[in-house]
N, C-alpha and C positions, 0 to 999 in steps of 0.2 A: 814618485812613480817613474819619472824619466831616468832617475839614477838607478833604480832597480832594473829597468829594461836594459840600460847601458851595461850594468854589471853582468846580467845574464848573457847578453850578446858577447861581451868580452870573454867571459868564461867558456862559452860554447866555441868561440873561435880558437881559444887556447887548447881546448880538449881536441878539437878537430885537427889542429896542427900537430899534435903529439901522436895521434892514432896511427898514422902511417909508419912512424918509427917503432911503435910498440908491436904492431902486427907485421911480422916478417914471414916470408915463405921459408919453409924448411929446405935447407940445401942438402941434407943427407937423405937421399932416397935411392932406391934400387930399381933398375929396369930389368925385367925378365925378358930375355931375348931367346928366340929359338933359331936353330940353324935353318937356313933357307934350303939347304940340300935335302934335309929330312922332311920338310913340310911342303905341302902342296897348297896352292892358292886357288880357291874356288870363286868364280865370279858371282857377285851378288845381284848384278843387274844385267838383264839381257841386252845384247847389242841389236838394236832395231834400226832399220833404215829402209830406203827405197831401192828396189831392183828395177832396172830399165831394160827394155828391149825395143828393137826397131824392126818393124815389119812393113814392107812396101813404103818406106820413107815416112811411116807413121810411128811416133814414139808412144810406147805404153809404159806404165809403171805400176808397181804393186808394193805394198808394205811387207817387209820380210824380216823375220827373226833370224839373224845370222848365228846366234848362239845355239838355237835348237834346229836350225836348217829347215824352217817351216814357213810357208807364206801365211801372212796374217790377213790379207785382203785379195780380192780378185784383181785382174789386170784392168787398168783404166786408161783411157786415151787422154793424152795431154794435149 
């Protein structure tokens, strides 16, 4: 029984050591590129951040979508 387990373990180690040499990544591939002059890049994520203002030495902020130029929240005192 121990001999059988030892043979199975040795054969599996041998097979696993050979696998990386058999499975190679293909080096012949093509990349389709487009000219950056003819294509336009559209943003996929909105740029969102805080807008700040100071009134009578009191600082206020609101969440603002800079991509759409729209406020997302009301002014809140900090």
